ROSE-4610 file (N, C-alpha, C; in Angstrom, 1 decimal, always signed):
// ROSE-4610
residu = [M/M/M/E/E/E/I/I/I/E/E/E/V/V/V/W/W/W/S/S/S/D/D/D/V/V/V/I/I/I/C/C/C/P/P/P/F/F/F/C/C/C/Y/Y/Y/I/I/I/G/G/G/K/K/K/R/R/R/K/K/K/L/L/L/E/E/E/V/V/V/A/A/A/L/L/L/E/E/E/Q/Q/Q/T/T/T/G/G/G/I/I/I/S/S/S/A/A/A/T/T/T/L/L/L/H/H/H/W/W/W/R/R/R/S/S/S/F/F/F/E/E/E/L/L/L/N/N/N/P/P/P/M/M/M/A/A/A/P/P/P/P/P/P/S/S/S/Y/Y/Y/G/G/G/I/I/I/G/G/G/L/L/L/L/L/L/E/E/E/L/L/L/F/F/F/T/T/T/G/G/G/H/H/H/Y/Y/Y/G/G/G/M/M/M/S/S/S/Q/Q/Q/E/E/E/Q/Q/Q/A/A/A/L/L/L/G/G/G/L/L/L/L/L/L/H/H/H/H/H/H/E/E/E/E/E/E/R/R/R/E/E/E/A/A/A/Q/Q/Q/R/R/R/M/M/M/G/G/G/L/L/L/A/A/A/F/F/F/D/D/D/W/W/W/Q/Q/Q/A/A/A/A/A/A/Q/Q/Q/P/P/P/G/G/G/S/S/S/T/T/T/F/F/F/H/H/H/A/A/A/H/H/H/R/R/R/L/L/L/L/L/L/K/K/K/L/L/L/A/A/A/A/A/A/S/S/S/Q/Q/Q/G/G/G/L/L/L/A/A/A/D/D/D/A/A/A/V/V/V/Q/Q/Q/E/E/E/R/R/R/F/F/F/M/M/M/R/R/R/A/A/A/Y/Y/Y/F/F/F/S/S/S/E/E/E/G/G/G/A/A/A/R/R/R/I/I/I/G/G/G/D/D/D/A/A/A/A/A/A/V/V/V/L/L/L/Q/Q/Q/Q/Q/Q/L/L/L/A/A/A/E/E/E/E/E/E/A/A/A/G/G/G/L/L/L/A/A/A/A/A/A/D/D/D/T/T/T/V/V/V/A/A/A/S/S/S/V/V/V/L/L/L/Q/Q/Q/G/G/G/R/R/R/E/E/E/Y/Y/Y/T/T/T/Q/Q/Q/D/D/D/V/V/V/R/R/R/A/A/A/D/D/D/Q/Q/Q/R/R/R/R/R/R/A/A/A/Q/Q/Q/E/E/E/L/L/L/G/G/G/I/I/I/R/R/R/G/G/G/V/V/V/P/P/P/Y/Y/Y/F/F/F/L/L/L/I/I/I/N/N/N/G/G/G/Q/Q/Q/V/V/V/A/A/A/V/V/V/S/S/S/G/G/G/A/A/A/R/R/R/E/E/E/V/V/V/A/A/A/D/D/D/F/F/F/V/V/V/D/D/D/V/V/V/L/L/L/Q/Q/Q/S/S/S/Q/Q/Q/R/R/R/S/S/S/P/P/P/D/D/D/T/T/T/A/A/A/G/G/G/E/E/E/Q/Q/Q/C/C/C/A/A/A/D/D/D/G/G/G/R/R/R/C/C/C/D/D/D/L/L/L/P/P/P/S/S/S]
num = [1/1/1/2/2/2/3/3/3/4/4/4/5/5/5/6/6/6/7/7/7/8/8/8/9/9/9/10/10/10/11/11/11/12/12/12/13/13/13/14/14/14/15/15/15/16/16/16/17/17/17/18/18/18/19/19/19/20/20/20/21/21/21/22/22/22/23/23/23/24/24/24/25/25/25/26/26/26/27/27/27/28/28/28/29/29/29/30/30/30/31/31/31/32/32/32/33/33/33/34/34/34/35/35/35/36/36/36/37/37/37/38/38/38/39/39/39/40/40/40/41/41/41/42/42/42/43/43/43/44/44/44/45/45/45/46/46/46/47/47/47/48/48/48/49/49/49/50/50/50/51/51/51/52/52/52/53/53/53/54/54/54/55/55/55/56/56/56/57/57/57/58/58/58/59/59/59/60/60/60/61/61/61/62/62/62/63/63/63/64/64/64/65/65/65/66/66/66/67/67/67/68/68/68/69/69/69/70/70/70/71/71/71/72/72/72/73/73/73/74/74/74/75/75/75/76/76/76/77/77/77/78/78/78/79/79/79/80/80/80/81/81/81/82/82/82/83/83/83/84/84/84/85/85/85/86/86/86/87/87/87/88/88/88/89/89/89/90/90/90/91/91/91/92/92/92/93/93/93/94/94/94/95/95/95/96/96/96/97/97/97/98/98/98/99/99/99/100/100/100/101/101/101/102/102/102/103/103/103/104/104/104/105/105/105/106/106/106/107/107/107/108/108/108/109/109/109/110/110/110/111/111/111/112/112/112/113/113/113/114/114/114/115/115/115/116/116/116/117/117/117/118/118/118/119/119/119/120/120/120/121/121/121/122/122/122/123/123/123/124/124/124/125/125/125/126/126/126/127/127/127/128/128/128/129/129/129/130/130/130/131/131/131/132/132/132/133/133/133/134/134/134/135/135/135/136/136/136/137/137/137/138/138/138/139/139/139/140/140/140/141/141/141/142/142/142/143/143/143/144/144/144/145/145/145/146/146/146/147/147/147/148/148/148/149/149/149/150/150/150/151/151/151/152/152/152/153/153/153/154/154/154/155/155/155/156/156/156/157/157/157/158/158/158/159/159/159/160/160/160/161/161/161/162/162/162/163/163/163/164/164/164/165/165/165/166/166/166/167/167/167/168/168/168/169/169/169/170/170/170/171/171/171/172/172/172/173/173/173/174/174/174/175/175/175/176/176/176/177/177/177/178/178/178/179/179/179/180/180/180/181/181/181/182/182/182/183/183/183/184/184/184/185/185/185/186/186/186/187/187/187/188/188/188/189/189/189/190/190/190/191/191/191/192/192/192/193/193/193/194/194/194/195/195/195/196/196/196/197/197/197/198/198/198/199/199/199/200/200/200/201/201/201/202/202/202/203/203/203/204/204/204/205/205/205/206/206/206/207/207/207/208/208/208/209/209/209/210/210/210/211/211/211/212/212/212/213/213/213/214/214/214/215/215/215/216/216/216/217/217/217/218/218/218/219/219/219/220/220/220/221/221/221/222/222/222/223/223/223/224/224/224]
x = [+75.9/+76.7/+77.5/+77.5/+78.2/+79.5/+80.6/+81.6/+83.0/+83.2/+83.5/+85.2/+86.0/+87.4/+88.2/+88.7/+89.8/+91.2/+91.7/+92.7/+93.2/+94.8/+95.4/+95.9/+96.0/+96.2/+97.5/+98.6/+99.6/+100.2/+99.3/+99.8/+99.7/+100.6/+101.1/+100.1/+100.2/+99.0/+97.6/+97.0/+96.0/+95.4/+96.5/+96.4/+96.3/+97.0/+97.1/+96.3/+95.4/+94.4/+93.1/+92.9/+91.8/+91.9/+92.4/+92.8/+92.5/+92.6/+92.6/+90.9/+90.2/+89.1/+88.3/+88.9/+88.1/+87.8/+89.3/+89.1/+88.3/+88.3/+87.3/+86.0/+85.8/+84.4/+83.8/+85.0/+84.3/+84.1/+84.9/+85.6/+83.9/+83.4/+82.1/+80.9/+81.4/+79.8/+78.9/+79.6/+78.8/+79.2/+77.7/+77.5/+78.2/+78.8/+79.3/+79.0/+78.8/+78.8/+80.4/+81.2/+82.4/+82.1/+82.6/+82.4/+83.9/+84.5/+86.1/+86.0/+86.8/+86.9/+88.2/+88.2/+89.8/+90.6/+91.8/+92.9/+93.9/+94.9/+96.0/+97.5/+98.1/+99.1/+99.6/+100.4/+101.0/+100.1/+99.3/+98.7/+99.5/+100.5/+101.6/+102.3/+102.2/+103.3/+102.7/+104.0/+104.1/+103.2/+102.9/+102.7/+103.4/+104.8/+106.2/+107.2/+107.5/+108.8/+110.2/+110.0/+111.1/+112.1/+111.8/+112.5/+111.7/+112.6/+112.3/+111.6/+111.2/+110.7/+111.6/+113.0/+114.1/+114.5/+114.7/+115.0/+114.2/+113.0/+111.9/+112.1/+112.5/+111.9/+113.5/+114.5/+115.7/+116.0/+115.6/+115.6/+114.9/+113.6/+112.4/+112.0/+111.8/+111.5/+112.3/+113.8/+114.6/+115.1/+114.7/+114.8/+116.3/+116.8/+118.4/+117.8/+119.2/+119.2/+118.3/+119.1/+118.7/+117.3/+116.8/+115.4/+114.3/+115.0/+114.2/+113.6/+114.8/+114.9/+114.0/+114.4/+113.7/+111.9/+111.9/+110.2/+109.8/+110.2/+110.3/+110.0/+111.2/+111.0/+109.9/+109.8/+108.5/+107.0/+106.8/+106.0/+105.4/+106.9/+107.1/+106.6/+107.0/+106.7/+105.2/+104.8/+103.3/+102.3/+102.8/+102.0/+101.9/+103.4/+103.7/+102.4/+102.4/+101.9/+100.0/+99.7/+98.3/+98.2/+99.3/+99.3/+99.2/+99.9/+99.8/+101.5/+101.5/+103.1/+103.4/+104.1/+104.6/+106.0/+106.2/+107.5/+108.0/+108.5/+108.8/+109.8/+110.6/+111.9/+111.5/+110.1/+109.4/+108.2/+107.8/+107.3/+107.6/+106.5/+106.7/+106.0/+106.0/+105.1/+104.6/+103.8/+103.3/+101.9/+101.6/+100.0/+99.2/+98.2/+96.9/+95.6/+96.0/+94.6/+93.3/+93.9/+93.2/+92.9/+93.8/+93.1/+92.1/+92.0/+90.9/+89.4/+89.5/+88.6/+87.9/+89.2/+88.3/+87.7/+88.2/+87.3/+86.1/+86.0/+84.6/+83.3/+84.3/+83.6/+83.0/+84.1/+83.5/+82.4/+82.6/+81.7/+80.1/+80.0/+78.9/+78.3/+79.2/+78.6/+78.8/+79.2/+79.2/+80.5/+81.1/+82.3/+83.9/+83.6/+84.8/+85.4/+85.1/+85.8/+86.5/+86.3/+87.1/+88.4/+88.0/+88.8/+89.9/+89.6/+90.4/+91.3/+91.0/+92.2/+92.7/+92.2/+93.0/+94.2/+93.7/+94.8/+96.0/+95.3/+96.7/+97.5/+96.8/+97.6/+98.7/+98.3/+99.1/+100.1/+100.2/+101.1/+102.0/+101.5/+101.9/+103.1/+102.5/+102.6/+103.3/+103.1/+103.3/+104.4/+104.6/+105.0/+104.8/+103.3/+102.6/+102.8/+103.0/+103.0/+101.4/+101.2/+99.8/+99.2/+100.5/+100.1/+99.9/+100.1/+100.2/+98.8/+98.4/+96.8/+96.3/+97.5/+97.1/+97.5/+98.1/+97.7/+96.8/+96.4/+95.0/+93.9/+94.1/+92.9/+93.4/+94.4/+94.2/+93.5/+94.2/+93.5/+92.4/+91.8/+90.6/+89.5/+90.0/+89.5/+89.3/+90.6/+90.5/+90.0/+89.4/+88.6/+87.2/+86.6/+85.4/+85.0/+85.1/+84.7/+85.1/+84.1/+83.9/+85.0/+85.7/+86.7/+86.7/+85.6/+85.1/+84.8/+83.9/+83.6/+85.2/+85.9/+87.2/+88.0/+88.3/+88.8/+88.2/+86.8/+85.9/+86.5/+86.6/+86.9/+88.3/+89.3/+90.5/+91.1/+90.1/+90.3/+89.8/+89.2/+88.1/+88.3/+87.4/+87.8/+86.4/+85.8/+84.4/+84.9/+84.3/+84.5/+85.5/+86.2/+87.2/+86.7/+85.4/+84.7/+84.5/+84.1/+83.6/+84.9/+86.4/+87.4/+87.7/+87.6/+87.8/+86.9/+85.6/+84.7/+84.9/+85.7/+86.3/+87.2/+88.3/+89.3/+89.2/+87.9/+87.6/+86.7/+86.3/+85.4/+86.8/+87.4/+88.6/+89.6/+89.7/+90.0/+89.1/+87.9/+86.7/+86.9/+87.1/+87.2/+88.7/+89.6/+90.9/+91.2/+91.4/+92.6/+93.4/+94.7/+95.9/+96.6/+96.5/+96.8/+95.8/+96.4/+95.8/+96.0/+95.4/+93.8/+92.9/+92.0/+90.9/+89.3/+89.1/+88.0/+86.7/+85.5/+84.6/+83.3/+82.8/+81.9/+80.4/+79.4/+78.1/+78.3/+79.2/+79.1/+79.4/+80.1/+80.1/+81.4/+81.9/+83.5/+84.2/+85.5/+86.5/+87.8/+88.5/+89.6/+90.5/+91.6/+92.6/+93.6/+94.7/+95.4/+95.0/+96.2/+95.9/+95.5/+94.8/+94.9/+94.8/+95.1/+95.1/+93.7/+93.6/+92.0/+91.0/+92.0/+91.3/+90.7/+91.4/+90.6/+89.4/+89.5/+88.7/+87.6/+87.7/+86.4/+85.5/+86.5/+86.2/+85.2/+85.7/+85.0/+83.3/+83.6/+82.5/+81.6/+81.9/+80.9/+80.2/+81.0/+80.3/+79.1/+79.7/+78.0/+77.2/+77.0/+75.8/+74.8/+75.8/+74.8/+75.6/+75.6/+77.1/+76.8/+77.7/+77.9/+79.1/+79.9/+81.1/+81.3/+80.6/+80.4/+81.8/+82.3/+83.5/+84.8/+84.9/+86.1/+86.9/+88.3/+89.4/+90.4/+91.1/+92.0/+93.4/+94.5/+95.6/+96.8/+97.3/+98.5/+98.4/+99.8/+100.1/+99.3/+100.0/+98.8/+100.1/+100.1/+100.8/+100.3/+100.9/+100.6/+101.1/+100.5/+100.8/+102.4/+103.4/+104.3/+104.1/+105.2/+105.1/+105.7]
y = [+114.0/+113.6/+112.5/+111.5/+110.1/+110.0/+109.6/+109.9/+108.1/+107.6/+106.2/+106.8/+106.3/+106.5/+105.1/+104.5/+103.5/+104.2/+103.3/+103.5/+102.2/+103.0/+101.6/+102.5/+102.0/+102.4/+102.6/+102.1/+102.6/+103.5/+103.8/+104.9/+106.3/+107.0/+108.4/+109.4/+109.3/+110.2/+110.0/+108.9/+108.3/+109.4/+109.3/+109.8/+111.3/+111.8/+113.1/+113.8/+113.0/+113.2/+113.5/+112.3/+112.2/+113.4/+114.2/+115.2/+116.1/+116.4/+117.6/+117.2/+116.1/+115.9/+116.8/+116.0/+116.7/+118.2/+118.9/+120.5/+121.0/+119.8/+120.9/+120.7/+119.7/+119.6/+120.5/+120.8/+122.0/+123.3/+123.5/+124.9/+125.1/+124.0/+124.3/+123.8/+123.4/+123.2/+122.0/+121.3/+120.0/+119.0/+118.3/+117.1/+115.9/+114.7/+113.8/+112.5/+111.4/+110.2/+109.7/+109.1/+108.7/+107.1/+106.3/+104.7/+104.4/+103.4/+103.3/+102.2/+102.2/+100.8/+100.5/+99.2/+98.5/+98.6/+98.5/+98.9/+98.2/+97.2/+96.9/+97.2/+97.9/+98.3/+97.2/+96.3/+94.7/+93.8/+93.3/+91.9/+90.9/+90.4/+89.6/+90.1/+91.0/+91.7/+90.8/+90.6/+89.5/+90.6/+89.5/+90.5/+91.9/+91.6/+92.5/+92.5/+93.3/+93.0/+93.0/+93.6/+93.2/+94.3/+95.7/+96.3/+97.6/+99.2/+100.0/+100.3/+101.6/+101.9/+102.4/+102.7/+103.1/+101.7/+100.4/+99.7/+98.6/+99.3/+98.4/+98.6/+100.3/+100.8/+100.4/+100.7/+100.3/+98.7/+98.0/+96.8/+95.9/+96.1/+95.3/+95.9/+97.2/+98.0/+99.0/+98.4/+98.6/+100.0/+101.1/+102.8/+102.5/+104.0/+104.0/+104.8/+105.3/+105.4/+107.3/+107.6/+109.2/+109.1/+108.5/+108.2/+108.1/+106.9/+106.7/+108.1/+108.4/+109.5/+110.8/+111.0/+112.2/+111.9/+110.7/+110.4/+110.5/+109.7/+109.8/+111.4/+112.1/+113.1/+114.2/+114.0/+114.7/+114.4/+113.2/+112.8/+113.3/+113.4/+113.7/+115.3/+116.3/+117.4/+117.8/+117.0/+117.1/+116.6/+115.7/+115.5/+116.9/+117.3/+118.4/+119.5/+119.6/+120.7/+120.7/+119.4/+119.2/+118.9/+119.2/+118.9/+117.7/+116.7/+115.2/+115.2/+114.2/+114.0/+112.4/+112.1/+111.0/+110.7/+109.7/+109.8/+108.3/+108.2/+107.0/+106.5/+107.2/+106.2/+105.2/+105.2/+104.4/+103.8/+103.8/+103.0/+101.8/+100.7/+99.5/+98.8/+98.4/+98.0/+96.6/+96.4/+94.9/+94.5/+93.8/+93.5/+94.5/+94.4/+96.0/+94.7/+93.4/+92.8/+92.5/+92.2/+92.3/+93.7/+95.0/+95.9/+96.5/+96.0/+96.3/+95.2/+94.2/+93.4/+94.2/+95.0/+95.6/+96.9/+97.3/+98.3/+98.3/+96.8/+96.4/+96.2/+95.8/+95.8/+97.2/+97.8/+99.5/+99.8/+99.8/+100.2/+99.6/+98.5/+97.9/+98.6/+99.1/+99.4/+101.1/+101.9/+103.1/+104.1/+103.3/+103.7/+103.4/+103.5/+103.6/+104.7/+105.9/+107.0/+106.7/+106.5/+106.7/+105.3/+104.6/+102.9/+103.6/+103.6/+104.8/+105.5/+106.5/+107.7/+107.2/+106.1/+105.6/+104.8/+103.6/+103.1/+103.8/+104.8/+105.5/+106.1/+107.1/+107.8/+106.4/+105.5/+104.5/+104.2/+103.9/+103.5/+104.6/+105.9/+106.8/+107.5/+108.0/+108.4/+107.6/+106.4/+105.9/+104.7/+104.2/+103.5/+102.0/+101.9/+100.7/+99.6/+98.6/+96.8/+97.2/+97.6/+97.7/+96.3/+95.1/+94.1/+92.8/+93.4/+92.8/+92.4/+91.1/+90.7/+91.5/+91.7/+92.2/+93.7/+94.1/+95.6/+96.2/+95.2/+95.7/+95.8/+94.4/+94.4/+95.6/+96.2/+97.0/+98.5/+99.1/+99.7/+99.8/+99.0/+98.7/+99.3/+98.5/+99.0/+100.1/+100.6/+102.3/+103.4/+103.0/+103.1/+103.4/+102.5/+101.8/+100.7/+99.7/+98.2/+97.9/+96.6/+95.8/+94.8/+94.4/+93.5/+92.2/+91.6/+90.2/+90.2/+91.5/+91.2/+91.2/+92.0/+92.3/+91.2/+90.4/+89.2/+88.1/+88.2/+87.0/+87.3/+88.5/+88.9/+88.5/+88.9/+88.6/+87.1/+86.4/+85.1/+84.1/+84.6/+83.9/+84.4/+84.6/+85.2/+86.0/+86.5/+87.6/+88.5/+89.1/+90.3/+90.0/+89.3/+88.7/+89.0/+88.6/+88.8/+90.3/+91.1/+92.4/+93.2/+92.9/+93.2/+92.9/+91.8/+91.1/+92.1/+92.2/+93.1/+94.6/+95.2/+96.3/+96.2/+95.3/+95.2/+95.1/+93.9/+93.9/+95.2/+95.8/+96.8/+97.9/+98.1/+99.3/+98.4/+97.4/+96.9/+97.0/+96.9/+97.5/+98.8/+99.9/+101.2/+101.8/+100.4/+100.7/+101.4/+101.5/+101.9/+101.1/+102.0/+101.6/+101.9/+103.2/+103.9/+104.7/+105.0/+105.7/+106.8/+107.8/+107.6/+107.7/+107.6/+107.2/+107.9/+108.9/+109.2/+109.4/+108.6/+108.6/+109.4/+110.7/+111.5/+111.2/+110.8/+110.4/+109.9/+109.0/+107.6/+108.6/+109.4/+110.4/+111.0/+111.7/+112.6/+111.7/+111.6/+110.8/+112.0/+111.6/+112.4/+111.4/+111.5/+110.5/+111.1/+110.9/+111.5/+112.3/+112.7/+113.6/+115.0/+115.6/+117.1/+117.9/+119.4/+120.5/+120.5/+121.2/+121.6/+122.1/+123.3/+123.9/+123.3/+122.3/+121.2/+120.4/+119.5/+119.3/+120.2/+121.5/+122.7/+122.7/+122.9/+122.8/+121.3/+120.7/+119.1/+119.4/+119.6/+119.2/+120.3/+121.3/+122.5/+122.0/+121.4/+121.2/+120.4/+119.5/+118.5/+118.9/+120.2/+120.9/+121.4/+121.3/+121.6/+120.6/+119.4/+118.7/+118.7/+119.1/+119.1/+118.4/+118.0/+117.4/+116.2/+115.5/+114.2/+113.6/+112.7/+112.1/+112.6/+113.6/+114.5/+113.6/+113.4/+112.9/+113.8/+113.7/+114.4/+113.1/+113.6/+112.8/+113.6/+113.2/+113.8/+113.5/+113.0/+112.6/+111.2/+110.2/+109.0/+108.2/+106.7/+105.6/+104.6/+104.0/+103.6/+101.8/+100.9/+99.5/+99.5/+98.5/+98.2/+97.5/+98.0/+97.2/+96.1]
z = [+80.4/+79.4/+80.1/+78.7/+79.1/+78.6/+79.2/+78.7/+79.1/+78.0/+78.4/+78.2/+79.4/+79.2/+79.2/+78.2/+77.9/+78.8/+79.6/+80.1/+81.0/+81.2/+82.2/+83.4/+84.9/+85.7/+86.0/+85.1/+85.2/+83.9/+83.5/+82.3/+82.5/+82.5/+83.2/+82.5/+80.9/+80.2/+80.7/+80.9/+81.8/+82.8/+83.8/+85.0/+85.1/+84.0/+83.5/+82.9/+82.0/+80.9/+82.0/+83.1/+83.8/+84.5/+85.2/+86.0/+85.0/+83.7/+82.6/+82.5/+82.2/+81.9/+83.5/+84.6/+85.6/+85.6/+85.4/+85.4/+84.4/+83.0/+81.8/+82.8/+83.1/+83.1/+84.8/+85.7/+86.5/+85.9/+85.0/+84.4/+83.8/+82.9/+82.0/+82.9/+84.0/+84.9/+84.4/+83.8/+82.9/+84.0/+83.7/+84.7/+83.8/+84.2/+83.4/+84.1/+83.7/+84.0/+83.3/+84.0/+83.7/+83.6/+82.6/+82.5/+82.0/+83.5/+83.1/+82.2/+81.1/+80.3/+80.2/+80.7/+80.6/+79.7/+79.7/+78.7/+79.0/+78.5/+79.1/+78.7/+78.8/+77.8/+77.8/+78.6/+78.3/+78.9/+78.3/+78.7/+79.4/+78.6/+79.0/+80.3/+80.8/+81.9/+83.3/+83.8/+84.9/+86.4/+87.5/+88.3/+89.1/+88.5/+89.3/+88.2/+87.5/+86.9/+88.1/+89.0/+89.8/+89.6/+88.6/+88.5/+88.3/+88.2/+88.1/+86.3/+86.2/+85.1/+84.1/+84.3/+83.3/+83.0/+84.3/+83.6/+82.3/+82.9/+81.8/+80.8/+80.5/+78.8/+78.3/+79.1/+78.5/+78.4/+79.1/+78.7/+78.2/+78.2/+77.7/+76.3/+76.4/+75.6/+74.6/+74.3/+73.8/+73.5/+74.6/+74.7/+74.8/+74.4/+75.1/+76.4/+77.2/+78.2/+78.3/+77.4/+77.1/+76.6/+75.9/+75.5/+76.8/+77.5/+78.4/+79.7/+80.0/+80.8/+80.3/+79.2/+78.4/+78.6/+78.0/+78.4/+79.8/+80.8/+82.3/+83.0/+82.4/+83.0/+82.2/+80.8/+80.5/+81.2/+81.5/+82.1/+83.4/+83.9/+85.5/+85.6/+84.6/+84.4/+84.1/+83.1/+83.0/+83.9/+84.8/+86.2/+87.2/+87.0/+88.2/+87.8/+86.5/+85.9/+86.3/+86.6/+87.0/+88.0/+88.9/+90.3/+91.0/+90.1/+90.6/+90.5/+91.8/+91.7/+91.0/+90.1/+89.7/+89.7/+90.7/+91.5/+90.6/+89.3/+88.5/+89.1/+90.2/+90.7/+91.4/+91.8/+93.3/+92.1/+91.1/+90.8/+90.4/+90.4/+90.6/+89.4/+87.8/+86.9/+87.3/+86.7/+86.8/+86.1/+86.1/+85.7/+85.9/+85.3/+85.5/+85.4/+85.2/+84.8/+85.6/+87.3/+88.7/+88.8/+88.8/+89.0/+88.4/+87.4/+86.0/+86.4/+87.2/+87.3/+88.9/+89.7/+90.6/+90.7/+89.2/+88.8/+88.2/+87.5/+87.5/+88.5/+89.6/+91.0/+91.2/+91.6/+92.0/+91.1/+89.7/+88.9/+89.6/+89.6/+90.3/+91.3/+92.0/+93.1/+93.6/+92.2/+92.0/+92.6/+92.8/+93.3/+92.1/+91.2/+90.3/+90.0/+90.4/+90.2/+91.7/+92.5/+93.9/+94.0/+93.4/+93.0/+92.2/+91.3/+90.1/+90.2/+91.1/+91.8/+92.8/+93.4/+94.4/+94.0/+93.0/+92.2/+91.3/+90.8/+90.1/+91.1/+92.4/+93.0/+93.8/+94.4/+94.8/+93.9/+92.5/+91.5/+91.5/+90.9/+90.5/+91.5/+92.9/+94.0/+95.1/+95.3/+96.5/+96.4/+94.7/+94.6/+95.1/+95.0/+95.6/+94.1/+94.6/+93.7/+93.2/+92.3/+91.3/+91.1/+91.1/+90.4/+91.7/+92.7/+94.1/+94.9/+94.6/+95.3/+96.8/+97.4/+99.1/+98.6/+98.1/+97.8/+97.1/+96.0/+95.3/+96.4/+97.4/+98.7/+99.4/+100.1/+100.9/+100.3/+98.9/+98.2/+98.3/+97.4/+97.1/+98.5/+99.5/+101.0/+101.3/+101.0/+101.3/+100.6/+99.3/+98.2/+98.9/+99.5/+100.0/+99.8/+99.2/+98.8/+100.1/+99.8/+101.2/+101.5/+102.3/+102.0/+101.5/+102.3/+101.6/+100.1/+99.6/+98.2/+97.7/+97.9/+97.3/+97.3/+98.8/+98.4/+97.5/+97.6/+96.7/+95.3/+94.5/+93.1/+92.9/+93.8/+93.8/+93.6/+94.3/+94.3/+93.3/+92.7/+91.6/+90.2/+89.3/+87.9/+87.4/+88.7/+88.3/+87.8/+86.8/+86.3/+84.9/+84.8/+83.8/+82.3/+82.4/+80.9/+80.5/+81.7/+81.4/+80.9/+81.6/+81.2/+79.6/+79.3/+77.9/+77.0/+77.2/+76.6/+76.1/+77.0/+77.0/+76.0/+75.9/+75.1/+73.7/+73.6/+72.4/+71.8/+72.4/+71.9/+71.6/+72.3/+72.1/+70.6/+70.4/+69.3/+68.0/+68.2/+67.2/+66.4/+67.7/+67.5/+67.1/+67.2/+66.4/+67.7/+69.0/+70.1/+70.2/+69.8/+70.0/+71.4/+71.9/+72.7/+73.4/+74.6/+76.1/+76.9/+76.9/+77.2/+76.2/+76.2/+74.9/+75.3/+75.2/+75.6/+74.3/+74.6/+73.8/+74.6/+74.1/+74.5/+73.7/+74.6/+74.1/+73.0/+72.9/+71.7/+70.4/+70.1/+69.0/+69.2/+69.7/+69.8/+70.5/+69.9/+70.2/+70.6/+71.4/+72.1/+72.3/+71.6/+72.2/+72.4/+73.7/+74.7/+75.2/+76.3/+77.3/+77.0/+76.0/+75.6/+76.6/+76.1/+77.1/+77.5/+78.8/+79.2/+78.4/+77.9/+76.8/+75.9/+75.5/+74.2/+74.8/+76.0/+76.7/+77.0/+77.1/+77.1/+75.8/+74.9/+73.5/+73.2/+73.5/+72.8/+73.6/+75.1/+75.8/+75.6/+75.4/+75.5/+74.0/+72.7/+71.8/+71.7/+72.7/+72.9/+73.1/+73.8/+74.1/+72.9/+71.8/+70.4/+69.4/+69.5/+68.9/+67.3/+66.9/+65.4/+64.9/+65.9/+65.3/+65.5/+65.5/+65.6/+64.5/+65.2/+64.4/+64.5/+65.2/+65.6/+66.5/+66.0/+66.4/+66.9/+67.6/+68.6/+68.9/+68.6/+69.1/+69.8/+70.9/+71.3/+73.2/+73.6/+75.0/+75.1/+74.8/+75.2/+75.6/+75.8/+76.1/+75.0/+73.9/+73.1/+73.3/+72.7/+72.8/+72.1/+72.8/+72.7/+71.2/+70.2/+69.2/+69.2]
């Protein structure tokens, strides 16, 4: 089974949805190849905002403090429910463009799953500056990529067009929020659905008769 996943490494629901999909695959015993597709929640983001998520939501996105805290606590609870730690108070948001380029490098070497997991855990659980090249260098090496190859990509423009191609395809598919899962090019699941929902969709593809089905819940949307 082939599953394309549009996600951003700083999207909480992408991390949660990733884990739910993994659990569903384990429960069904289905073998799948995941193709990680690039999606930047804010393509104009600086390497670091220099502020935390609460300040970002209230200062840049116009949320009230009550709204922002409600969202962050909800994401924290959902992460905990899947055995993940979302330390939103320590998170350091910033541009994910170079992280996506390194994920393309990782895919070329069969290490995309490992690098995706390392980037997400670092951002959500360890307070890593995901827009900082030195931080990305260290994380990518920890996930198995060669130091010199990572440095070469970070210092150049390699894989830029691959990232942009994913983003153009997302636009063509009408994707405005992530995570977004496209299974066997037929069935789309939008949002971090429940594990049981993923199980149902995965099993349907064993005798696919539901092409074009759309689901929507628990996702991060582009800012308006």
